[in-house]
C-alpha positions as CSV (number, residue, x, y, z in Angstrom):
1,X,78.3,74.9,96.8
2,X,78.1,74.8,93.0
3,X,81.3,73.2,91.6
4,X,82.5,75.4,88.7
5,X,84.9,73.8,86.3
6,X,88.1,75.8,85.5
7,X,87.2,78.5,88.0
8,X,89.7,81.4,88.2
9,X,91.4,80.2,85.0
10,X,92.3,81.9,81.7
11,X,93.0,81.0,78.1
12,X,94.9,83.0,75.5
13,X,94.1,82.0,71.9
14,X,94.4,83.3,68.3
15,X,90.9,81.9,67.6
16,X,87.5,82.3,69.3
17,X,86.6,79.5,71.7
18,X,82.9,78.7,71.5
19,X,82.9,76.7,74.8
20,X,84.0,79.8,76.7
21,X,81.6,82.3,75.2
22,X,80.1,82.9,78.7
23,X,83.5,84.0,80.1
24,X,85.0,87.5,80.1
25,X,86.9,88.2,76.9
26,X,89.0,91.0,75.5
27,X,91.1,91.3,72.4
28,X,94.9,91.9,72.4
29,X,96.2,92.3,68.9
30,X,95.1,89.2,67.0
31,X,94.5,87.2,70.2
32,X,91.5,86.6,72.4
33,X,92.0,86.6,76.1
34,X,89.4,84.6,78.1
35,X,89.0,84.7,81.9
36,X,86.5,82.9,84.0
37,X,84.3,85.4,85.9
38,X,86.0,84.8,89.3
39,X,89.3,85.9,87.8
40,X,90.0,89.7,87.5
41,X,90.8,90.8,83.9
42,X,92.1,94.3,83.1
43,X,93.6,96.0,80.1
44,X,95.2,99.5,79.5
45,X,97.0,100.9,76.5
46,X,98.8,103.8,74.9
47,X,100.0,104.2,71.3
48,X,102.8,101.6,71.4
49,X,102.2,99.8,74.7
50,X,99.4,97.5,75.8
51,X,99.2,95.8,79.2
52,X,96.8,93.0,80.3
53,X,96.5,91.9,83.9
54,X,95.1,88.5,84.8
55,X,94.5,88.0,88.5
56,X,95.3,90.6,91.1
57,X,98.3,92.4,92.5
58,X,99.2,94.7,95.4
59,X,101.8,97.5,95.8
60,X,102.9,97.5,99.4
61,X,104.3,101.0,98.9
62,X,100.8,102.2,97.8
63,X,98.4,99.8,99.5
64,X,95.3,101.8,98.5
65,X,95.9,101.4,94.8
66,X,93.6,99.0,92.9
67,X,94.5,96.5,90.1
68,X,93.7,99.0,87.4
69,X,95.5,101.9,89.1
70,X,98.7,99.9,89.4
71,X,98.3,98.7,85.7
72,X,98.0,102.4,84.7
73,X,101.2,103.1,86.6
74,X,102.8,100.5,84.3
75,X,102.0,102.7,81.3
76,X,104.2,105.4,82.8
77,X,107.0,103.2,84.1
78,X,107.4,100.6,81.3
79,X,109.6,102.1,78.5
80,X,111.1,98.8,77.2
81,X,111.3,95.1,78.2
82,X,114.0,95.7,80.7
83,X,111.9,98.1,82.7
84,X,109.1,95.5,83.2
85,X,111.2,93.6,85.8
86,X,111.8,96.9,87.8
87,X,108.0,97.6,87.7
88,X,106.9,94.3,89.1
89,X,109.8,93.9,91.5
90,X,107.9,95.5,94.5
91,X,104.5,93.9,93.7
92,X,102.7,91.1,95.6
93,X,99.8,89.1,94.5
94,X,98.9,86.2,92.1
95,X,99.0,87.5,88.6
96,X,100.0,87.2,85.0
97,X,101.1,90.3,83.1
98,X,101.0,90.4,79.3
99,X,103.0,93.2,77.8
100,X,102.8,94.2,74.1
101,X,105.4,96.8,73.1
102,X,104.9,97.7,69.4
103,X,104.6,94.3,67.8
104,X,106.5,92.3,70.4
105,X,104.6,90.2,73.0
106,X,106.0,89.2,76.4
107,X,104.5,87.3,79.4
108,X,105.5,87.7,83.1
109,X,103.9,86.4,86.3
110,X,104.1,86.9,90.1
111,X,107.3,86.2,92.0
112,X,106.8,82.5,92.7
113,X,104.7,81.8,89.6
114,X,101.6,81.1,91.7
115,X,99.4,82.2,88.8
116,X,100.8,79.7,86.4
117,X,101.5,80.0,82.7
118,X,101.5,77.0,80.4
119,X,102.1,77.7,76.7
120,X,102.5,76.1,73.4
121,X,103.2,77.0,69.7
122,X,100.8,74.5,68.3
123,X,100.9,74.4,64.5
124,X,103.0,77.6,64.8
125,X,100.2,79.4,66.6
126,X,100.7,80.7,70.2
127,X,98.4,79.5,72.9
128,X,98.6,80.1,76.7
129,X,96.6,79.1,79.7
130,X,96.7,78.7,83.5
131,X,95.4,75.2,83.1
132,X,96.6,72.7,80.5
133,X,93.2,71.0,80.3
134,X,91.8,74.2,78.7
135,X,93.8,73.5,75.6
136,X,91.5,70.6,74.9
137,X,88.9,73.2,73.7
138,X,91.3,74.0,70.9
139,X,93.3,70.9,70.0
140,X,94.2,67.4,71.2
141,X,96.8,67.4,74.0
142,X,99.0,64.3,74.0
143,X,100.8,62.8,77.0
144,X,104.5,62.3,76.7
145,X,105.8,58.7,76.7
146,X,107.5,59.3,80.0
147,X,104.2,60.1,81.7
148,X,103.2,56.5,82.2
149,X,106.7,55.8,83.5
150,X,106.3,58.6,86.0
151,X,102.9,57.3,87.2
152,X,104.5,53.9,87.9
153,X,107.5,55.4,89.7
154,X,108.2,55.1,93.4
155,X,108.2,58.9,93.6
156,X,104.6,59.1,92.4
157,X,103.3,56.0,94.2
158,X,104.9,56.8,97.6
159,X,104.9,60.6,97.8
160,X,101.4,62.0,98.5
161,X,102.7,65.4,97.4
162,X,104.5,64.2,94.3
163,X,106.1,66.9,92.1
164,X,108.3,67.5,89.0
165,X,110.8,70.2,87.9
166,X,109.7,73.8,87.1
167,X,109.4,74.4,83.3
168,X,108.4,70.8,82.6
169,X,105.0,69.4,81.7
170,X,104.0,65.8,80.8
171,X,102.3,66.9,77.6
172,X,103.8,67.1,74.1
173,X,104.8,70.6,73.0
174,X,103.5,72.3,76.2
175,X,105.9,74.2,78.4
176,X,105.7,75.9,81.8
177,X,107.0,79.4,82.6
178,X,109.6,79.1,85.4
179,X,109.4,81.8,88.2
180,X,111.8,84.7,87.6
181,X,111.7,84.2,83.9
182,X,109.6,85.9,81.1
183,X,108.4,84.6,77.8
184,X,109.3,86.4,74.6
185,X,106.5,85.1,72.4
186,X,107.8,86.4,69.1
187,X,111.2,84.8,69.6
188,X,109.7,81.7,71.3
189,X,112.2,82.0,74.1
190,X,112.2,82.0,77.9
191,X,114.6,84.4,79.5
192,X,115.7,84.8,83.1
193,X,115.3,88.3,84.4
194,X,116.0,87.8,88.1
195,X,118.3,88.0,90.0
196,X,119.4,91.1,88.1
197,X,121.6,92.8,90.7
198,X,124.2,91.9,93.3
199,X,123.0,90.6,96.6
200,X,125.1,92.1,99.4
201,X,124.7,90.4,102.8
202,X,124.2,93.0,105.5
203,X,126.1,92.3,108.7
204,X,125.7,95.4,110.9
205,X,123.1,94.7,113.7
206,X,121.4,98.0,113.2
207,X,121.1,97.4,109.5
208,X,119.6,93.9,110.1
209,X,117.0,95.4,112.5
210,X,116.2,98.2,109.9
211,X,115.7,95.5,107.3
212,X,113.3,93.5,109.5
213,X,111.4,96.7,110.2
214,X,111.1,97.4,106.5
215,X,109.9,93.8,105.9
216,X,107.3,94.2,108.6
217,X,106.0,97.4,107.0
218,X,105.8,95.8,103.5
219,X,104.0,92.7,104.9
220,X,101.6,94.8,107.0
221,X,100.7,97.1,104.1
222,X,100.1,94.1,101.9
223,X,97.7,92.5,104.4
224,X,95.9,95.8,105.0
225,X,95.5,96.2,101.2
226,X,94.0,92.8,100.6
227,X,91.7,93.1,103.7
228,X,90.3,96.4,102.4
229,X,89.6,94.9,99.0
230,X,88.0,91.5,99.8
231,X,87.0,89.2,102.6
232,X,90.0,87.2,103.9
233,X,90.7,84.1,106.0
234,X,93.8,82.7,107.6
235,X,94.5,79.0,108.0
236,X,96.2,79.0,111.4
237,X,98.5,76.1,112.2
238,X,101.0,75.5,115.1
239,X,103.8,76.5,112.8
240,X,106.0,79.5,112.2
241,X,104.5,81.0,109.0
242,X,100.9,81.5,110.1
243,X,102.0,82.6,113.6
244,X,103.9,85.5,112.0
245,X,100.9,86.4,109.9
246,X,98.7,86.3,113.0
247,X,101.0,88.8,114.7
248,X,100.8,91.1,111.6
249,X,97.0,91.2,111.5
250,X,96.6,92.0,115.2
251,X,94.9,95.3,114.6
252,X,92.1,93.8,112.4
253,X,92.1,90.2,113.5
254,X,88.3,90.3,114.3
255,X,87.7,90.9,110.6
256,X,89.4,87.6,109.7
257,X,87.9,84.1,109.4
258,X,90.4,81.8,111.2
259,X,90.2,78.1,110.2
260,X,92.2,74.9,109.9
261,X,91.8,71.5,108.2
262,X,92.4,68.7,110.6
263,X,92.0,64.9,111.0
264,X,92.1,64.7,114.8
265,X,91.8,67.1,117.7
266,X,95.0,65.5,119.0
267,X,97.0,67.2,116.2
268,X,99.0,70.2,117.3
269,X,97.6,72.1,114.3
270,X,94.2,71.8,116.0
271,X,94.8,72.4,119.7
272,X,97.5,75.1,119.5
273,X,95.5,77.4,117.2
274,X,92.4,76.7,119.3
275,X,94.2,77.7,122.5
276,X,95.7,80.9,120.9
277,X,92.5,82.1,119.4
278,X,90.4,81.3,122.5
279,X,92.9,83.3,124.7
280,X,92.7,86.2,122.2
281,X,88.9,86.1,122.1
282,X,88.8,85.3,118.4
283,X,86.6,82.8,116.7
284,X,88.0,79.5,115.4
285,X,86.4,77.5,112.6
286,X,88.1,74.0,112.4
287,X,87.1,71.9,109.3
288,X,87.4,68.2,109.8
289,X,88.6,66.2,106.9
290,X,86.2,63.6,105.5
291,X,86.3,60.7,103.1
292,X,86.2,61.7,99.4
293,X,83.2,61.0,97.3
294,X,83.6,59.4,93.9
295,X,81.7,62.1,92.1
296,X,83.9,64.8,93.6
297,X,87.1,62.9,92.8
298,X,86.0,62.7,89.2
299,X,85.4,66.4,89.1
300,X,88.7,67.1,90.8
301,X,90.8,64.9,88.5
302,X,89.1,66.4,85.4
303,X,89.5,69.9,86.6
304,X,93.3,69.9,87.0
305,X,96.1,67.8,85.5
306,X,98.0,65.5,87.9
307,X,95.6,66.4,90.8
308,X,96.7,65.1,94.2
309,X,94.3,62.8,96.1
310,X,95.8,63.9,99.4
311,X,94.9,67.6,98.6
312,X,91.5,66.5,97.1
313,X,90.5,65.3,100.6
314,X,91.3,68.6,102.2
315,X,89.5,70.6,99.5
316,X,86.4,68.3,99.5
317,X,86.1,68.7,103.2
318,X,85.8,72.5,102.8
319,X,82.7,72.4,100.6
320,X,79.8,73.8,102.5
321,X,82.1,74.7,105.4
322,X,84.4,77.3,104.0
323,X,82.7,80.7,103.3
324,X,82.2,81.7,99.7
325,X,84.5,84.3,98.1
326,X,87.0,84.5,101.0
327,X,90.6,84.8,99.9
328,X,93.0,82.6,101.9
329,X,96.0,84.2,103.4
330,X,98.8,81.7,103.4
331,X,102.4,81.8,104.8
332,X,104.1,80.2,101.9
333,X,107.2,81.5,100.0
334,X,109.0,82.7,103.1
335,X,110.8,79.3,103.3
336,X,112.8,80.5,100.3
337,X,114.8,82.6,102.8
338,X,114.9,80.1,105.6
339,X,117.9,77.8,104.6
340,X,115.3,75.2,103.8
341,X,117.6,72.7,102.1
342,X,120.6,73.5,104.3
343,X,119.2,73.8,107.8
344,X,122.6,74.2,109.4
345,X,123.0,77.5,107.6
346,X,126.1,76.4,105.7
347,X,125.5,76.3,102.0
348,X,127.4,73.6,100.2
349,X,130.0,74.6,97.6
350,X,128.3,72.4,95.0
351,X,124.7,71.3,94.9
352,X,124.3,67.5,95.1
353,X,121.4,66.1,93.2
354,X,121.8,62.8,95.0
355,X,121.3,64.6,98.4
356,X,118.3,66.6,97.0
357,X,116.8,63.3,95.7
358,X,116.5,62.1,99.3
359,X,114.0,64.9,100.0
360,X,110.4,63.6,99.5
361,X,109.3,66.3,97.0
362,X,112.6,65.9,95.1
363,X,112.8,62.1,94.8
364,X,111.7,62.6,91.2
365,X,115.4,63.3,90.6
366,X,115.8,59.5,90.7
367,X,114.0,59.4,87.4
368,X,116.6,60.0,84.6
369,X,114.4,62.0,82.3
370,X,113.4,64.5,85.1
371,X,116.9,64.6,86.4
372,X,118.0,65.7,83.0
373,X,115.5,68.5,83.0
374,X,116.7,69.6,86.4
375,X,120.3,69.5,85.4
376,X,119.6,71.7,82.4
377,X,118.1,74.3,84.7
378,X,121.1,74.0,87.0
379,X,123.6,74.4,84.1
380,X,121.8,77.6,83.0
381,X,121.1,79.1,86.4
382,X,123.7,78.2,88.9
383,X,126.5,80.5,87.7
384,X,124.1,83.5,87.3
385,X,122.7,82.9,90.9
386,X,126.2,82.5,92.4
387,X,127.7,85.5,90.5
388,X,124.9,87.7,91.9
389,X,125.7,86.6,95.4
390,X,122.8,84.3,96.1
391,X,122.6,80.7,97.2
392,X,121.6,78.1,94.6
393,X,119.5,76.0,97.1
394,X,117.4,79.1,97.9
395,X,116.5,79.5,94.3
396,X,115.9,75.7,94.0
397,X,113.3,76.1,96.7
398,X,111.9,79.3,95.2
399,X,111.6,78.1,91.6
400,X,111.1,74.3,91.8
401,X,109.4,73.9,95.2
402,X,107.2,77.0,95.3
403,X,106.9,77.4,91.6
404,X,105.6,73.8,91.1
405,X,104.4,72.2,94.4
406,X,102.8,75.3,96.0
407,X,101.6,76.6,92.6
408,X,100.0,73.3,91.9
409,X,98.3,73.3,95.3
410,X,96.8,76.7,94.6
411,X,95.7,75.6,91.1
412,X,93.9,72.6,92.6
413,X,92.0,74.7,95.1
414,X,91.0,77.4,92.6
415,X,87.5,76.0,92.4
416,X,87.1,76.9,96.1
417,X,89.1,80.1,96.7
418,X,91.9,82.3,95.6
419,X,95.1,82.6,97.7
420,X,97.2,85.5,98.8
421,X,100.8,85.0,100.0
422,X,102.2,88.2,101.5
423,X,105.8,86.9,101.1
424,X,105.3,86.3,97.4
425,X,107.1,89.5,96.5
426,X,110.6,89.8,95.0
427,X,111.5,92.9,97.0
428,X,110.6,91.2,100.3
429,X,112.3,87.9,99.5
430,X,115.3,89.7,98.1
431,X,115.7,91.7,101.4
432,X,115.2,88.5,103.5
433,X,118.0,86.8,101.4
434,X,120.3,89.7,102.2
435,X,120.1,88.9,105.9
436,X,122.8,86.4,107.2
437,X,121.9,82.7,107.2
438,X,122.1,82.4,111.0
439,X,119.2,84.9,111.3
440,X,116.9,82.9,109.1
441,X,117.3,79.2,110.1
442,X,114.7,76.7,109.0
443,X,113.3,75.7,112.4
444,X,112.6,79.0,114.2
445,X,114.3,81.9,112.5
446,X,115.3,85.1,114.3
447,X,113.5,87.1,111.6
448,X,110.2,85.5,112.6
449,X,110.7,85.9,116.3
450,X,111.6,89.5,115.8
451,X,108.5,90.2,113.7
452,X,106.3,88.6,116.3
453,X,108.1,90.5,119.1
454,X,107.5,93.8,117.3
455,X,103.8,93.2,116.5
456,X,102.3,90.7,119.0
457,X,104.8,89.5,121.6
458,X,102.2,87.6,123.5
459,X,102.3,85.0,120.7
460,X,105.9,84.1,121.6
461,X,104.7,82.1,124.7
462,X,103.0,79.5,122.6
463,X,105.1,76.5,121.3
464,X,106.0,76.1,117.6
465,X,105.0,72.7,116.1
466,X,104.9,70.8,119.4
467,X,104.3,67.0,119.2
468,X,100.8,65.7,118.5
469,X,98.9,64.2,121.5
470,X,98.6,60.7,120.1
471,X,99.3,57.7,122.4
472,X,102.2,55.3,121.6
473,X,99.6,52.8,120.4
474,X,98.0,55.3,118.1
475,X,101.4,56.3,116.7
476,X,102.4,52.6,116.1
477,X,99.1,52.0,114.5
478,X,99.6,55.0,112.2
479,X,103.0,53.7,111.1
480,X,101.7,50.2,110.7
481,X,99.0,51.4,108.2
482,X,101.6,53.6,106.4
483,X,103.9,50.6,106.1
484,X,101.1,48.5,104.6
485,X,100.3,51.2,102.1
486,X,103.9,51.4,101.2
487,X,104.1,47.7,100.5
488,X,100.8,47.8,98.5
489,X,102.2,50.6,96.3
490,X,105.5,48.6,95.8
491,X,103.5,45.6,94.9
492,X,101.5,47.6,92.3
493,X,104.7,49.0,90.9
494,X,106.2,45.5,90.5
495,X,103.1,44.2,88.8
496,X,103.4,47.1,86.3
């Protein structure tokens, strides 16, 4: 496989970029919009309205419509900036939508911000990209002073999937667009546009069943739509999310490439998918993880800011094993509606940052400068979220976990494949959040069981996330090496 730097990325600039002359390019007002050839780029316009789509989207209500057809629908639907949020509310996909109304410029992206937007007003000129490193073609990017402090922190050294708050970057003057917000370029402001209506919890059993049926229809239509437009794969694990997706693709499962990354055949994420697919007469393509090469690690770290070595290993192992130009179907985003940070289903009256900081991905809250960023988000967002009838912890997962951790994961794998997350749809997530907490618990939610029961009940007989088959000796050895690694990282930290 040929490793293509900045694959599936875009750059928005007021000046021509010589280094990207081989990329796709269109003009929007005074700006040049560059997109690497693996990234779809479309533009439509009328007298006072111009729309640019970077990436792809799907309308589950009209699954046969293409990117350009949905974009043209936008010309009829969008009358002002307030109507944009209504237009993208039912759309799935991984996209950035640039809207120009008269002389005003706005930027939106998909529900969880998986097609990321980084922007800056460098020397009073607006620049935007899906990858911060692309700004180097235009000007020097400078790390913030806190960056080195972060690299020496316990969070970074001891969390293989280290993270940071949504909206923040480690580079001077460069910001990140938080999910459920849009960017007003002319006013240099970020504005929350969702939630924009009252969330009413449905309690009648019949209404809950109707809601689940509706969710099933939306998810199925999304999967049929993406399948009819491109080759797709599904990374099947022993967990809930991919099991639900497997039930939804029952009618066209033979058209899907099923795979999993694994370290040992003793892992439940290996032997459970193998058993299920064998029993269903479907092919299974396990990809064993292998040791990283120095050359690849150099490419990987130069291709994406703050690249994770743990993810690099998984991505490196897929080279030459994973089929070219297959989009990965992933069961992310649904955890937004699964009481993820309050598994007992009882949402606390007040969000405790001290409790959040005990969660691996959120231990960055122990760093004062990042805690301050997070507190600023909380001060601006919590009242809005509560007044609209939603739970703050659900939006913390939505915007800070999926909008950073999952979005970063997808950015790092862009050189290999694109990703489609069927749940990454505001209408679907909104409906799931209207169902009572006890129907959507973290471990094995009723919603999931019901979807599987409707579509592929045979899958219910297989266990969810059973224990791996390691011996006690192997488990002890694993913890022993983990403890040594922890002490080495602590030692390094103390030296610094």
